[in-house]
C-alpha angles and dihedrals in degrees: 000000000000142000091227121095112255118224090217126025128179117204119191091324114192125186118173135181127216108226137167088253093053139271110335109210096204094163111025114173106336119181126181142126136224119204129209115280092000136110124235114193119204114203137180143110123298111282097030094113104260098129095038088055090054092047089050090055090051093045090238100125106120114240115232111057091023120077128196094224099176149295135089136272106200115197115188118179117194113284093007137100119261116258130198105233091204091065097050122109116244092254090054092046091052089059091052094043110083093359103061101007120031132181136213109206126219099248115035095191091065093040098051118074108244095209097056128066117250089245092056091050093052092043092052091063096050093044090052098045103026101033095231122165119251091258094047091046090052090051089049090053091054090047092053093047087053092051093053091052103253110156119235093010093178087064099035091053089074096047128101125239094254090060091063135073122246092260092050092049090051089052089051089053090051091047091051093047093050097040093095094044095245120202092220128035120195112202112191106199091312094175101044098103095041131093119250096262094051090043090057091049092051092049091048089048093051091049091051094046090050089054091048099043102026090230121169111230131207103197117194115197146134093214112100091191089062090046091058091051102048110021138100094177134013132210116196113207129199129173095346097316140088107247098177136018126181147133109285094247092051093047095050093043097047118006107189109188117080089230093054089048089051091054091052093046091054092060119103117251111250089213091054095237095129111089093186130022117236118237135204105241119238129008139279105281121248114272089230093055113033115172119251120266114359110019092212095053096099089060098037122101091203099053118135136179094279090058090063096041103045134035110231119239124226102256132178102242095163127027104285091353117109127182137175106218131117091206095055091042094052096036103243087118109057131178 
């Protein structure tokens, strides 16, 4: 992947859920890296394990029914030894969570507490992690609201979430996440519920804040247009695994995995030449009943006997470009 040291590295991460239908392998051997001051986008259909991976990093998977089934999450701040987040005690993890690694959740209205002002919710984080006084924490909250572009921050700081629009609430979530100057920011589809204009403003804001703070970003999305705009590297997930990992330019120029190609083919043509959008047949398989071998084989037009008999490994087939596909590896799928 790279000779540089990643700030966050996932090794064979496995997170399962005990259900009445059986053991759901939501995250089943995920490997990827995030480098300092860069953005890694994770893409894939709903149900492929993107958000559960993020919650696993934060230590927010409820147990039960969640099970830490294996793997490592190595977090290595500058000038410090790497630590496996899965081995930390809850008290140690609380210090990392919010302080070193922060998260923006998908829907701010359900993430913000409706009975506290937005200023109190931002101030709580900096008082807890930075030890600021009540007055200094309130001033910090106003400062952060200013940085995320909220007008009249000295007034808005005393408002409640329901008094703000969706775009404003999302900015509050970003302000809260960045208030402790985290080294890593996890953004779980932060623009999904927003209109196109507000989405563009939020993406521009995150790019600017990354430049100002040097924060590493894990950006979870299903929108390849957003990926092209914000990413340095991209991990494509399917059925609990990463099936392709590459620099954003390499992935857009030459996607290798049939699933990644399917995602690109399903995009509308900006020139309007496509009369009908192509679709990937079928659905993501249930996490309690994955098919044998390659988990994409039932939806893949190129599948052969080996695809059913043997699970493909994630191999580096181009410099810095890894893919898990027998057909690409052996050459019967060519681009």
